[in-house]
TORSE-93754 format. One record per residue (C-alpha): residue number from 1; x, y, z; residue in one letter. Coordinates in pm, 1 decimal, padded with zeros to 6 digits. Layout:
BEGIN
<pt k="NUM" X="X" Y="Y" Z="Z" r="A"/>
...
% end
This chain:
BEGIN
<pt k="1" X="04038.7" Y="02018.2" Z="-05110.7" r="X"/>
<pt k="2" X="03942.4" Y="02335.9" Z="-05267.9" r="X"/>
<pt k="3" X="03706.6" Y="02417.8" Z="-04970.4" r="X"/>
<pt k="4" X="03963.0" Y="02358.8" Z="-04679.5" r="X"/>
<pt k="5" X="04235.0" Y="02608.4" Z="-04835.5" r="X"/>
<pt k="6" X="03959.1" Y="02893.7" Z="-04924.8" r="X"/>
<pt k="7" X="03744.4" Y="02881.3" Z="-04622.5" r="X"/>
<pt k="8" X="04002.4" Y="03020.3" Z="-04344.8" r="X"/>
<pt k="9" X="04127.1" Y="03243.1" Z="-04589.2" r="X"/>
<pt k="10" X="03757.8" Y="03428.5" Z="-04631.3" r="X"/>
<pt k="11" X="03651.4" Y="03379.9" Z="-04265.6" r="X"/>
<pt k="12" X="03947.6" Y="03599.7" Z="-04213.3" r="X"/>
<pt k="13" X="03933.6" Y="03889.2" Z="-04440.9" r="X"/>
<pt k="14" X="03564.0" Y="03893.3" Z="-04493.0" r="X"/>
<pt k="15" X="03247.5" Y="04037.1" Z="-04337.1" r="X"/>
<pt k="16" X="02986.2" Y="03765.9" Z="-04274.7" r="X"/>
<pt k="17" X="02725.8" Y="03881.3" Z="-04587.7" r="X"/>
<pt k="18" X="03019.2" Y="03903.1" Z="-04813.0" r="X"/>
<pt k="19" X="03095.9" Y="03542.9" Z="-04611.6" r="X"/>
<pt k="20" X="02793.8" Y="03421.3" Z="-04664.3" r="X"/>
<pt k="21" X="02765.7" Y="03514.3" Z="-05062.8" r="X"/>
<pt k="22" X="03099.3" Y="03378.6" Z="-05117.3" r="X"/>
<pt k="23" X="03000.5" Y="03016.6" Z="-04941.0" r="X"/>
<pt k="24" X="02663.7" Y="03007.8" Z="-05217.7" r="X"/>
<pt k="25" X="02880.7" Y="03070.3" Z="-05497.9" r="X"/>
<pt k="26" X="03144.9" Y="02827.0" Z="-05378.3" r="X"/>
<pt k="27" X="02830.1" Y="02587.4" Z="-05300.2" r="X"/>
<pt k="28" X="02693.1" Y="02693.9" Z="-05654.8" r="X"/>
<pt k="29" X="03054.9" Y="02658.1" Z="-05822.7" r="X"/>
<pt k="30" X="03062.2" Y="02249.2" Z="-05681.7" r="X"/>
<pt k="31" X="02705.9" Y="02175.0" Z="-05784.6" r="X"/>
<pt k="32" X="02766.2" Y="02254.8" Z="-06099.4" r="X"/>
<pt k="33" X="03090.3" Y="02094.5" Z="-06133.1" r="X"/>
<pt k="34" X="02928.8" Y="01756.9" Z="-06078.9" r="X"/>
<pt k="35" X="02657.1" Y="01858.5" Z="-06282.8" r="X"/>
<pt k="36" X="02892.6" Y="01946.9" Z="-06597.6" r="X"/>
<pt k="37" X="03045.7" Y="01615.5" Z="-06499.9" r="X"/>
<pt k="38" X="02721.6" Y="01402.8" Z="-06588.9" r="X"/>
<pt k="39" X="02711.4" Y="01588.6" Z="-06894.1" r="X"/>
<pt k="40" X="02902.8" Y="01413.1" Z="-07239.2" r="X"/>
<pt k="41" X="03204.5" Y="01521.8" Z="-07332.5" r="X"/>
<pt k="42" X="03165.3" Y="01633.5" Z="-07649.5" r="X"/>
<pt k="43" X="03539.2" Y="01592.0" Z="-07825.2" r="X"/>
<pt k="44" X="03738.0" Y="01847.6" Z="-08028.0" r="X"/>
<pt k="45" X="03724.9" Y="01667.8" Z="-08360.6" r="X"/>
<pt k="46" X="03382.5" Y="01554.3" Z="-08360.3" r="X"/>
<pt k="47" X="03311.4" Y="01828.0" Z="-08523.2" r="X"/>
<pt k="48" X="03007.3" Y="01728.3" Z="-08708.2" r="X"/>
<pt k="49" X="02838.7" Y="01705.6" Z="-08386.1" r="X"/>
<pt k="50" X="02709.9" Y="02002.0" Z="-08177.3" r="X"/>
<pt k="51" X="02478.8" Y="02033.4" Z="-07891.6" r="X"/>
<pt k="52" X="02532.4" Y="01707.8" Z="-07781.0" r="X"/>
<pt k="53" X="02281.5" Y="01530.4" Z="-07539.5" r="X"/>
<pt k="54" X="02249.9" Y="01176.2" Z="-07343.5" r="X"/>
<pt k="55" X="01869.0" Y="01118.4" Z="-07381.0" r="X"/>
<pt k="56" X="01920.2" Y="00789.5" Z="-07137.0" r="X"/>
<pt k="57" X="02094.6" Y="00641.2" Z="-06869.3" r="X"/>
<pt k="58" X="02182.7" Y="00309.4" Z="-06728.3" r="X"/>
<pt k="59" X="02059.2" Y="-00002.3" Z="-06884.8" r="X"/>
<pt k="60" X="02119.5" Y="-00111.1" Z="-07222.6" r="X"/>
<pt k="61" X="01964.1" Y="00126.6" Z="-07541.7" r="X"/>
<pt k="62" X="02038.5" Y="00098.6" Z="-07884.7" r="X"/>
<pt k="63" X="01916.2" Y="00097.9" Z="-08245.6" r="X"/>
<pt k="64" X="01698.4" Y="00468.5" Z="-08169.8" r="X"/>
<pt k="65" X="01566.6" Y="00581.8" Z="-08499.2" r="X"/>
<pt k="66" X="01323.7" Y="00910.5" Z="-08614.3" r="X"/>
<pt k="67" X="00922.6" Y="00903.1" Z="-08643.5" r="X"/>
<pt k="68" X="00930.5" Y="01104.3" Z="-08973.6" r="X"/>
<pt k="69" X="00863.0" Y="01423.2" Z="-08844.0" r="X"/>
<pt k="70" X="01172.1" Y="01398.9" Z="-08610.9" r="X"/>
<pt k="71" X="00903.8" Y="01444.6" Z="-08316.0" r="X"/>
<pt k="72" X="01020.5" Y="01145.1" Z="-08216.6" r="X"/>
<pt k="73" X="01225.6" Y="00824.6" Z="-08104.1" r="X"/>
<pt k="74" X="01152.1" Y="00504.6" Z="-08090.8" r="X"/>
<pt k="75" X="01433.6" Y="00201.9" Z="-07941.7" r="X"/>
<pt k="76" X="01520.9" Y="-00089.8" Z="-07793.3" r="X"/>
<pt k="77" X="01623.6" Y="-00156.9" Z="-07417.1" r="X"/>
<pt k="78" X="01665.2" Y="-00377.4" Z="-07172.9" r="X"/>
<pt k="79" X="01580.2" Y="-00261.3" Z="-06842.0" r="X"/>
<pt k="80" X="01426.1" Y="-00323.7" Z="-06497.0" r="X"/>
<pt k="81" X="01224.2" Y="-00530.8" Z="-06512.7" r="X"/>
<pt k="82" X="01295.6" Y="-00669.5" Z="-06845.1" r="X"/>
<pt k="83" X="01557.1" Y="-00929.7" Z="-06859.2" r="X"/>
<pt k="84" X="01672.9" Y="-00849.7" Z="-07249.2" r="X"/>
<pt k="85" X="01512.4" Y="-00583.6" Z="-07510.2" r="X"/>
<pt k="86" X="01220.6" Y="-00453.0" Z="-07552.5" r="X"/>
<pt k="87" X="01012.1" Y="-00175.1" Z="-07782.1" r="X"/>
<pt k="88" X="01010.6" Y="00202.2" Z="-07663.4" r="X"/>
<pt k="89" X="00912.7" Y="00526.7" Z="-07806.0" r="X"/>
<pt k="90" X="01031.3" Y="00897.0" Z="-07652.9" r="X"/>
<pt k="91" X="01052.4" Y="01253.6" Z="-07670.7" r="X"/>
<pt k="92" X="01336.1" Y="01366.1" Z="-07918.3" r="X"/>
<pt k="93" X="01431.0" Y="01570.2" Z="-07563.9" r="X"/>
<pt k="94" X="01402.9" Y="01230.5" Z="-07380.8" r="X"/>
<pt k="95" X="01161.3" Y="01248.1" Z="-07224.9" r="X"/>
<pt k="96" X="00752.6" Y="01054.0" Z="-07189.1" r="X"/>
<pt k="97" X="00946.0" Y="00742.7" Z="-07292.8" r="X"/>
<pt k="98" X="00674.3" Y="00456.9" Z="-07336.0" r="X"/>
<pt k="99" X="00687.2" Y="00100.5" Z="-07350.6" r="X"/>
<pt k="100" X="00547.0" Y="-00009.8" Z="-07678.4" r="X"/>
<pt k="101" X="00634.9" Y="-00408.1" Z="-07676.1" r="X"/>
<pt k="102" X="00429.4" Y="-00635.2" Z="-07492.2" r="X"/>
<pt k="103" X="00694.9" Y="-00709.2" Z="-07265.8" r="X"/>
<pt k="104" X="00782.8" Y="-01063.7" Z="-07347.4" r="X"/>
<pt k="105" X="01024.1" Y="-01223.9" Z="-07538.3" r="X"/>
<pt k="106" X="01311.1" Y="-01072.8" Z="-07678.6" r="X"/>
<pt k="107" X="01291.9" Y="-00748.7" Z="-07861.9" r="X"/>
<pt k="108" X="01454.7" Y="-00588.3" Z="-08203.4" r="X"/>
<pt k="109" X="01424.1" Y="-00328.8" Z="-08485.9" r="X"/>
<pt k="110" X="01161.1" Y="-00065.0" Z="-08354.8" r="X"/>
<pt k="111" X="01041.0" Y="00139.9" Z="-08659.0" r="X"/>
<pt k="112" X="00795.8" Y="00427.6" Z="-08689.7" r="X"/>
<pt k="113" X="00547.6" Y="00476.9" Z="-09039.5" r="X"/>
<pt k="114" X="00496.7" Y="00785.8" Z="-09159.0" r="X"/>
<pt k="115" X="00176.6" Y="00880.7" Z="-08980.2" r="X"/>
<pt k="116" X="00422.5" Y="00808.0" Z="-08649.8" r="X"/>
<pt k="117" X="00057.7" Y="00607.3" Z="-08486.6" r="X"/>
<pt k="118" X="00165.9" Y="00310.0" Z="-08594.9" r="X"/>
<pt k="119" X="00538.6" Y="00105.9" Z="-08610.0" r="X"/>
<pt k="120" X="00683.1" Y="-00252.6" Z="-08676.2" r="X"/>
<pt k="121" X="00912.3" Y="-00412.7" Z="-08473.6" r="X"/>
<pt k="122" X="01050.9" Y="-00816.7" Z="-08424.5" r="X"/>
<pt k="123" X="00982.1" Y="-01000.2" Z="-08145.7" r="X"/>
<pt k="124" X="01046.4" Y="-01367.7" Z="-08016.8" r="X"/>
<pt k="125" X="00730.1" Y="-01369.7" Z="-07785.7" r="X"/>
<pt k="126" X="00503.8" Y="-01606.4" Z="-07986.1" r="X"/>
<pt k="127" X="00763.9" Y="-01902.9" Z="-07885.0" r="X"/>
<pt k="128" X="00745.3" Y="-01846.1" Z="-07513.8" r="X"/>
<pt k="129" X="00719.8" Y="-01524.3" Z="-07312.9" r="X"/>
<pt k="130" X="01057.2" Y="-01557.3" Z="-07147.8" r="X"/>
<pt k="131" X="01427.5" Y="-01441.8" Z="-07340.4" r="X"/>
<pt k="132" X="01555.0" Y="-01677.7" Z="-07520.5" r="X"/>
<pt k="133" X="01908.5" Y="-01797.6" Z="-07469.6" r="X"/>
<pt k="134" X="02217.0" Y="-01573.0" Z="-07523.2" r="X"/>
<pt k="135" X="02459.3" Y="-01783.5" Z="-07761.5" r="X"/>
<pt k="136" X="02750.9" Y="-01937.9" Z="-07691.2" r="X"/>
<pt k="137" X="03074.0" Y="-01710.4" Z="-07654.8" r="X"/>
<pt k="138" X="03286.3" Y="-02045.2" Z="-07633.8" r="X"/>
<pt k="139" X="03229.7" Y="-01953.7" Z="-08068.0" r="X"/>
<pt k="140" X="03385.9" Y="-01680.8" Z="-08052.5" r="X"/>
<pt k="141" X="03230.6" Y="-01317.0" Z="-08038.6" r="X"/>
<pt k="142" X="02873.9" Y="-01428.8" Z="-08239.9" r="X"/>
<pt k="143" X="02519.8" Y="-01321.7" Z="-08299.5" r="X"/>
<pt k="144" X="02266.5" Y="-01509.7" Z="-08257.5" r="X"/>
<pt k="145" X="01987.5" Y="-01500.3" Z="-08549.6" r="X"/>
<pt k="146" X="01686.9" Y="-01653.6" Z="-08325.7" r="X"/>
<pt k="147" X="01452.3" Y="-01813.5" Z="-08530.5" r="X"/>
<pt k="148" X="01136.1" Y="-01686.5" Z="-08316.2" r="X"/>
<pt k="149" X="01192.1" Y="-01406.1" Z="-08448.9" r="X"/>
<pt k="150" X="00904.4" Y="-01264.9" Z="-08652.3" r="X"/>
<pt k="151" X="00787.5" Y="-00925.1" Z="-08741.0" r="X"/>
<pt k="152" X="00447.7" Y="-00766.2" Z="-08637.9" r="X"/>
<pt k="153" X="00316.4" Y="-00422.3" Z="-08725.6" r="X"/>
<pt k="154" X="00119.0" Y="-00275.7" Z="-08359.3" r="X"/>
<pt k="155" X="-00014.0" Y="00055.8" Z="-08261.5" r="X"/>
<pt k="156" X="00021.6" Y="00275.2" Z="-07975.0" r="X"/>
<pt k="157" X="-00190.5" Y="00075.1" Z="-07800.2" r="X"/>
<pt k="158" X="-00007.7" Y="-00228.5" Z="-07926.7" r="X"/>
<pt k="159" X="-00275.3" Y="-00394.3" Z="-08108.6" r="X"/>
<pt k="160" X="-00032.4" Y="-00670.2" Z="-08232.7" r="X"/>
<pt k="161" X="-00090.7" Y="-00766.7" Z="-08694.8" r="X"/>
<pt k="162" X="00222.4" Y="-01093.6" Z="-08726.1" r="X"/>
<pt k="163" X="00363.5" Y="-00942.6" Z="-09080.4" r="X"/>
<pt k="164" X="00599.8" Y="-01248.8" Z="-09159.1" r="X"/>
<pt k="165" X="00481.7" Y="-01636.4" Z="-09140.2" r="X"/>
<pt k="166" X="00763.2" Y="-01817.9" Z="-09248.6" r="X"/>
<pt k="167" X="00990.3" Y="-02066.8" Z="-09047.6" r="X"/>
<pt k="168" X="01305.1" Y="-01844.4" Z="-08924.5" r="X"/>
<pt k="169" X="01453.3" Y="-01570.9" Z="-08865.0" r="X"/>
<pt k="170" X="01275.8" Y="-01234.3" Z="-08979.1" r="X"/>
<pt k="171" X="01362.5" Y="-00940.9" Z="-08854.9" r="X"/>
<pt k="172" X="01587.4" Y="-00632.6" Z="-08937.5" r="X"/>
<pt k="173" X="01263.6" Y="-00438.5" Z="-09107.0" r="X"/>
<pt k="174" X="01221.7" Y="-00071.5" Z="-09225.7" r="X"/>
<pt k="175" X="00981.0" Y="00124.6" Z="-09346.6" r="X"/>
<pt k="176" X="00998.9" Y="00372.1" Z="-09646.9" r="X"/>
<pt k="177" X="00876.9" Y="00735.2" Z="-09656.0" r="X"/>
<pt k="178" X="00574.6" Y="00679.8" Z="-09799.7" r="X"/>
<pt k="179" X="00490.8" Y="00367.3" Z="-09552.2" r="X"/>
<pt k="180" X="00433.8" Y="00110.1" Z="-09844.6" r="X"/>
<pt k="181" X="00723.7" Y="-00097.7" Z="-09805.2" r="X"/>
<pt k="182" X="00888.5" Y="-00312.2" Z="-09577.2" r="X"/>
<pt k="183" X="01192.3" Y="-00365.8" Z="-09601.4" r="X"/>
<pt k="184" X="01369.4" Y="-00684.8" Z="-09417.1" r="X"/>
<pt k="185" X="01613.6" Y="-00939.9" Z="-09354.4" r="X"/>
<pt k="186" X="01506.7" Y="-01353.3" Z="-09336.1" r="X"/>
<pt k="187" X="01623.8" Y="-01661.4" Z="-09393.6" r="X"/>
<pt k="188" X="01352.1" Y="-01797.8" Z="-09511.7" r="X"/>
<pt k="189" X="01544.2" Y="-01895.4" Z="-09914.2" r="X"/>
<pt k="190" X="01794.5" Y="-02085.7" Z="-09623.5" r="X"/>
<pt k="191" X="02012.1" Y="-01807.0" Z="-09639.3" r="X"/>
<pt k="192" X="02026.1" Y="-01450.8" Z="-09496.8" r="X"/>
<pt k="193" X="01906.0" Y="-01228.5" Z="-09799.3" r="X"/>
<pt k="194" X="01703.2" Y="-00902.8" Z="-09811.6" r="X"/>
<pt k="195" X="01341.0" Y="-00908.2" Z="-09884.5" r="X"/>
<pt k="196" X="01075.5" Y="-00629.0" Z="-09935.8" r="X"/>
<pt k="197" X="00707.2" Y="-00685.0" Z="-09829.9" r="X"/>
<pt k="198" X="00407.8" Y="-00392.1" Z="-09837.9" r="X"/>
<pt k="199" X="00311.4" Y="-00293.0" Z="-09529.9" r="X"/>
<pt k="200" X="00038.3" Y="-00546.0" Z="-09501.3" r="X"/>
<pt k="201" X="00305.6" Y="-00861.4" Z="-09542.3" r="X"/>
<pt k="202" X="00189.0" Y="-00944.1" Z="-09844.3" r="X"/>
<pt k="203" X="00400.5" Y="-00863.2" Z="-10166.8" r="X"/>
<pt k="204" X="00674.3" Y="-01065.1" Z="-10059.4" r="X"/>
<pt k="205" X="01010.1" Y="-00983.2" Z="-10288.6" r="X"/>
<pt k="206" X="01320.8" Y="-01137.1" Z="-10235.8" r="X"/>
<pt k="207" X="01597.7" Y="-00884.7" Z="-10327.0" r="X"/>
<pt k="208" X="01964.9" Y="-01041.5" Z="-10272.8" r="X"/>
<pt k="209" X="02072.8" Y="-01354.3" Z="-10333.2" r="X"/>
<pt k="210" X="02462.0" Y="-01389.9" Z="-10331.2" r="X"/>
<pt k="211" X="02630.9" Y="-01682.3" Z="-10021.4" r="X"/>
<pt k="212" X="02606.8" Y="-01489.3" Z="-09715.1" r="X"/>
<pt k="213" X="02475.3" Y="-01221.5" Z="-09467.3" r="X"/>
<pt k="214" X="02331.0" Y="-00957.1" Z="-09621.3" r="X"/>
<pt k="215" X="02122.6" Y="-00749.6" Z="-09351.2" r="X"/>
<pt k="216" X="02076.1" Y="-00386.7" Z="-09192.0" r="X"/>
<pt k="217" X="01905.0" Y="-00272.3" Z="-09442.1" r="X"/>
<pt k="218" X="01779.7" Y="00124.8" Z="-09459.7" r="X"/>
<pt k="219" X="01517.6" Y="00357.6" Z="-09725.9" r="X"/>
<pt k="220" X="01667.4" Y="00652.5" Z="-09846.2" r="X"/>
<pt k="221" X="01419.4" Y="00918.0" Z="-09727.6" r="X"/>
<pt k="222" X="01312.6" Y="00937.9" Z="-10130.5" r="X"/>
<pt k="223" X="01257.0" Y="00536.9" Z="-10082.4" r="X"/>
<pt k="224" X="01458.3" Y="00523.9" Z="-10443.0" r="X"/>
<pt k="225" X="01744.9" Y="00293.9" Z="-10294.2" r="X"/>
<pt k="226" X="01822.7" Y="00084.4" Z="-09956.8" r="X"/>
<pt k="227" X="02175.8" Y="00066.0" Z="-09797.4" r="X"/>
<pt k="228" X="02264.1" Y="-00218.2" Z="-09635.5" r="X"/>
<pt k="229" X="02580.4" Y="-00437.4" Z="-09444.0" r="X"/>
<pt k="230" X="02699.3" Y="-00753.3" Z="-09629.8" r="X"/>
<pt k="231" X="02917.3" Y="-01042.3" Z="-09592.9" r="X"/>
<pt k="232" X="02995.4" Y="-01233.9" Z="-09906.2" r="X"/>
<pt k="233" X="03253.7" Y="-01542.9" Z="-09797.1" r="X"/>
<pt k="234" X="03516.3" Y="-01553.3" Z="-10003.6" r="X"/>
<pt k="235" X="03746.9" Y="-01861.8" Z="-09921.0" r="X"/>
<pt k="236" X="03589.7" Y="-02219.7" Z="-09852.9" r="X"/>
<pt k="237" X="03713.7" Y="-02196.1" Z="-09500.6" r="X"/>
<pt k="238" X="03492.9" Y="-01862.8" Z="-09438.9" r="X"/>
<pt k="239" X="03203.1" Y="-02063.5" Z="-09636.6" r="X"/>
<pt k="240" X="03259.2" Y="-02335.9" Z="-09373.5" r="X"/>
<pt k="241" X="03269.1" Y="-02162.7" Z="-09081.1" r="X"/>
<pt k="242" X="02973.8" Y="-01954.0" Z="-09239.1" r="X"/>
<pt k="243" X="02757.3" Y="-02255.9" Z="-09292.6" r="X"/>
<pt k="244" X="02864.2" Y="-02387.7" Z="-08971.8" r="X"/>
<pt k="245" X="02733.1" Y="-02127.1" Z="-08772.0" r="X"/>
<pt k="246" X="02410.2" Y="-02054.0" Z="-08981.8" r="X"/>
<pt k="247" X="02328.1" Y="-02444.9" Z="-08957.8" r="X"/>
<pt k="248" X="02322.7" Y="-02339.5" Z="-08538.1" r="X"/>
<pt k="249" X="02147.8" Y="-01966.1" Z="-08595.6" r="X"/>
<pt k="250" X="02439.2" Y="-01807.8" Z="-08507.2" r="X"/>
<pt k="251" X="02668.7" Y="-01544.2" Z="-08738.9" r="X"/>
<pt k="252" X="03015.0" Y="-01400.7" Z="-08707.3" r="X"/>
<pt k="253" X="03003.6" Y="-00972.8" Z="-08765.4" r="X"/>
<pt k="254" X="03328.8" Y="-00988.2" Z="-08713.4" r="X"/>
<pt k="255" X="03382.4" Y="-00851.0" Z="-09125.0" r="X"/>
<pt k="256" X="03112.6" Y="-00677.2" Z="-09344.2" r="X"/>
<pt k="257" X="03130.8" Y="-00371.7" Z="-09580.5" r="X"/>
<pt k="258" X="02850.0" Y="-00128.8" Z="-09705.1" r="X"/>
<pt k="259" X="02635.3" Y="-00211.3" Z="-10013.3" r="X"/>
<pt k="260" X="02316.7" Y="-00017.8" Z="-10255.6" r="X"/>
<pt k="261" X="02068.3" Y="-00075.8" Z="-10423.3" r="X"/>
<pt k="262" X="01801.1" Y="-00001.5" Z="-10571.2" r="X"/>
<pt k="263" X="01463.4" Y="-00035.1" Z="-10374.6" r="X"/>
<pt k="264" X="01338.2" Y="-00285.5" Z="-10626.1" r="X"/>
<pt k="265" X="01686.9" Y="-00469.4" Z="-10576.2" r="X"/>
<pt k="266" X="01886.4" Y="-00347.4" Z="-10907.9" r="X"/>
<pt k="267" X="02240.6" Y="-00193.7" Z="-11007.9" r="X"/>
<pt k="268" X="02378.6" Y="-00365.2" Z="-10626.7" r="X"/>
<pt k="269" X="02694.7" Y="-00224.8" Z="-10601.6" r="X"/>
<pt k="270" X="02924.7" Y="-00257.8" Z="-10297.0" r="X"/>
<pt k="271" X="03092.1" Y="00127.4" Z="-10117.4" r="X"/>
<pt k="272" X="03314.7" Y="00022.3" Z="-09812.6" r="X"/>
<pt k="273" X="03672.5" Y="-00239.6" Z="-09882.9" r="X"/>
<pt k="274" X="03852.3" Y="-00279.0" Z="-09597.0" r="X"/>
<pt k="275" X="03797.5" Y="-00553.7" Z="-09438.6" r="X"/>
<pt k="276" X="03619.4" Y="-00447.6" Z="-09140.0" r="X"/>
<pt k="277" X="03287.1" Y="-00456.7" Z="-08987.5" r="X"/>
<pt k="278" X="03136.2" Y="-00160.3" Z="-09135.7" r="X"/>
<pt k="279" X="02763.0" Y="-00182.4" Z="-09020.2" r="X"/>
<pt k="280" X="02478.9" Y="-00006.2" Z="-08935.8" r="X"/>
<pt k="281" X="02493.5" Y="00230.5" Z="-09284.2" r="X"/>
<pt k="282" X="02204.9" Y="00510.7" Z="-09342.4" r="X"/>
<pt k="283" X="02203.0" Y="00731.7" Z="-09656.7" r="X"/>
<pt k="284" X="02246.6" Y="01113.9" Z="-09551.4" r="X"/>
<pt k="285" X="01943.6" Y="01302.3" Z="-09680.1" r="X"/>
<pt k="286" X="02128.8" Y="01423.2" Z="-09966.9" r="X"/>
<pt k="287" X="02163.1" Y="01116.9" Z="-10098.4" r="X"/>
<pt k="288" X="02523.0" Y="01123.3" Z="-10150.3" r="X"/>
<pt k="289" X="02654.7" Y="01019.3" Z="-09828.2" r="X"/>
<pt k="290" X="02591.4" Y="00718.7" Z="-09601.6" r="X"/>
<pt k="291" X="02705.8" Y="00726.5" Z="-09195.8" r="X"/>
<pt k="292" X="02801.5" Y="00396.2" Z="-09041.8" r="X"/>
<pt k="293" X="03009.5" Y="00253.5" Z="-08785.1" r="X"/>
<pt k="294" X="03361.1" Y="00108.0" Z="-08806.6" r="X"/>
<pt k="295" X="03583.7" Y="-00064.5" Z="-08636.7" r="X"/>
<pt k="296" X="03838.7" Y="00014.3" Z="-08924.1" r="X"/>
<pt k="297" X="04017.4" Y="00274.5" Z="-08725.9" r="X"/>
<pt k="298" X="04166.5" Y="00013.7" Z="-08467.8" r="X"/>
<pt k="299" X="04429.1" Y="-00292.3" Z="-08560.2" r="X"/>
<pt k="300" X="04238.2" Y="-00473.5" Z="-08239.9" r="X"/>
<pt k="301" X="03868.2" Y="-00464.3" Z="-08361.1" r="X"/>
<pt k="302" X="03782.6" Y="-00410.7" Z="-08019.3" r="X"/>
<pt k="303" X="03609.4" Y="-00025.9" Z="-08057.8" r="X"/>
<pt k="304" X="03388.0" Y="00147.3" Z="-08336.5" r="X"/>
<pt k="305" X="03329.0" Y="00496.6" Z="-08440.9" r="X"/>
<pt k="306" X="03117.7" Y="00684.3" Z="-08651.8" r="X"/>
<pt k="307" X="03190.0" Y="00715.2" Z="-09042.0" r="X"/>
<pt k="308" X="03094.7" Y="00929.4" Z="-09327.2" r="X"/>
<pt k="309" X="03159.3" Y="00801.0" Z="-09702.2" r="X"/>
<pt k="310" X="03044.5" Y="00942.9" Z="-10044.1" r="X"/>
<pt k="311" X="02848.5" Y="00669.9" Z="-10219.7" r="X"/>
<pt k="312" X="03086.8" Y="00631.7" Z="-10455.7" r="X"/>
<pt k="313" X="03351.4" Y="00467.3" Z="-10194.5" r="X"/>
<pt k="314" X="03532.2" Y="00823.2" Z="-10229.7" r="X"/>
<pt k="315" X="03559.4" Y="01109.5" Z="-09915.1" r="X"/>
<pt k="316" X="03611.8" Y="00877.4" Z="-09629.3" r="X"/>
<pt k="317" X="03601.2" Y="01053.4" Z="-09234.0" r="X"/>
<pt k="318" X="03561.2" Y="01003.3" Z="-08927.6" r="X"/>
<pt k="319" X="03318.1" Y="01148.4" Z="-08723.0" r="X"/>
<pt k="320" X="03286.9" Y="01047.0" Z="-08350.1" r="X"/>
<pt k="321" X="03614.4" Y="00950.6" Z="-08098.0" r="X"/>
<pt k="322" X="03460.1" Y="01022.8" Z="-07806.8" r="X"/>
<pt k="323" X="03357.7" Y="00629.4" Z="-07721.6" r="X"/>
<pt k="324" X="03449.2" Y="00329.1" Z="-07661.9" r="X"/>
<pt k="325" X="03125.0" Y="00223.6" Z="-07897.7" r="X"/>
<pt k="326" X="02929.1" Y="00455.4" Z="-08140.7" r="X"/>
<pt k="327" X="02690.4" Y="00283.8" Z="-08369.6" r="X"/>
<pt k="328" X="02320.6" Y="00285.1" Z="-08523.0" r="X"/>
<pt k="329" X="02349.6" Y="00633.3" Z="-08658.5" r="X"/>
<pt k="330" X="02057.1" Y="00832.7" Z="-08790.7" r="X"/>
<pt k="331" X="01995.4" Y="01132.0" Z="-08930.1" r="X"/>
<pt k="332" X="01644.7" Y="01331.2" Z="-08929.1" r="X"/>
<pt k="333" X="01472.1" Y="01403.9" Z="-09244.7" r="X"/>
<pt k="334" X="01542.4" Y="01739.6" Z="-09213.0" r="X"/>
<pt k="335" X="01938.6" Y="01601.0" Z="-09194.4" r="X"/>
<pt k="336" X="01916.6" Y="01863.1" Z="-08830.1" r="X"/>
<pt k="337" X="01929.5" Y="01627.4" Z="-08613.7" r="X"/>
<pt k="338" X="02171.3" Y="01285.8" Z="-08549.5" r="X"/>
<pt k="339" X="02053.6" Y="01001.4" Z="-08327.6" r="X"/>
<pt k="340" X="02315.3" Y="00733.5" Z="-08255.7" r="X"/>
<pt k="341" X="02401.6" Y="00485.9" Z="-07936.0" r="X"/>
<pt k="342" X="02705.9" Y="00550.0" Z="-07774.9" r="X"/>
<pt k="343" X="02880.3" Y="00378.5" Z="-07456.1" r="X"/>
<pt k="344" X="03021.7" Y="00766.8" Z="-07345.7" r="X"/>
<pt k="345" X="02957.1" Y="00825.5" Z="-07007.9" r="X"/>
<pt k="346" X="02853.7" Y="00498.8" Z="-06933.4" r="X"/>
<pt k="347" X="02842.2" Y="00380.8" Z="-06545.9" r="X"/>
<pt k="348" X="02863.1" Y="00016.7" Z="-06618.6" r="X"/>
<pt k="349" X="03049.4" Y="-00158.6" Z="-06802.0" r="X"/>
<pt k="350" X="02811.7" Y="-00266.0" Z="-07072.5" r="X"/>
<pt k="351" X="02583.1" Y="00031.6" Z="-07087.4" r="X"/>
<pt k="352" X="02545.4" Y="00215.5" Z="-07373.2" r="X"/>
<pt k="353" X="02280.4" Y="00503.4" Z="-07405.6" r="X"/>
<pt k="354" X="02087.4" Y="00682.0" Z="-07658.0" r="X"/>
<pt k="355" X="02250.7" Y="01059.7" Z="-07735.5" r="X"/>
<pt k="356" X="02130.9" Y="01308.1" Z="-07964.7" r="X"/>
<pt k="357" X="02306.2" Y="01575.8" Z="-08150.5" r="X"/>
<pt k="358" X="02313.2" Y="01874.0" Z="-08363.1" r="X"/>
<pt k="359" X="02412.2" Y="01747.9" Z="-08721.7" r="X"/>
<pt k="360" X="02684.9" Y="02011.7" Z="-08878.6" r="X"/>
<pt k="361" X="02761.5" Y="01888.3" Z="-09210.3" r="X"/>
% end
């Protein structure tokens, strides 16, 4: 419409040389406008995020985690030709995307060792090449706890070493910054608890034992603390529902709180207590704050944003506002970069992409 209005005026008033120059400028204006329209909007209230950049485009991309040196990102993605999540890596500018997993089964929770040459992830491929079936949504919003998940380590040539060998779910693994310990979630005891093991799979130690789901654990950057999410049923009805779903290898992630404990499992303490779904906690490098995802702002509990809270539970602050779903936040070891998954700028209903931003404390 703007082009139709100004071009006749230009033809009447300007010499052809000037007109040519202006036409080039107008064309540049529209190309530039289209380019800007594809960039993620930087919400004015998102003051902790600067220079926000989208790294993936299309598909379902999530759980993106920095390498120790901050130069690489490992993430899981469902994208053609794969029908369910596989593990990929890329540079922090989004370039050099590489498949790291076998391309078989379903995978989750990739994480680099400190050398950046090896990594861990969980996979169902030992149970078959095909993707395991999705959960029955008639039971409501539930997450599958696939019993075929086992944790593997691999180098960049995908030479696999199996680390867990127990019946039932083993996944959600991350690594201490010295590379000596892996913390993960397992159903090996009959309940979903957090364990640690050595980098070669030996020395397994159980850290949690309270009835309910304890999962999503991360070491602090100094390796002294573990932050995690947990749902501990409080009533008979809650316990009955939890146990019934667990027998079907399902959990309902509608409520969870953030907890902390020492790397040895001592000094457990609850950080949040808001009755919402608080997920994906990660300790800020200063070890005084936790960044996490929550739907506590939403009465319908259908949208998630990033939040920051002090380790004593005070100082709760909402960080993101610009999307229906923001989650899986991680700060680089130097505290300068934040990577997370988001629906912002999505072109499809179930599209999730990876974003990176400069972190302003």
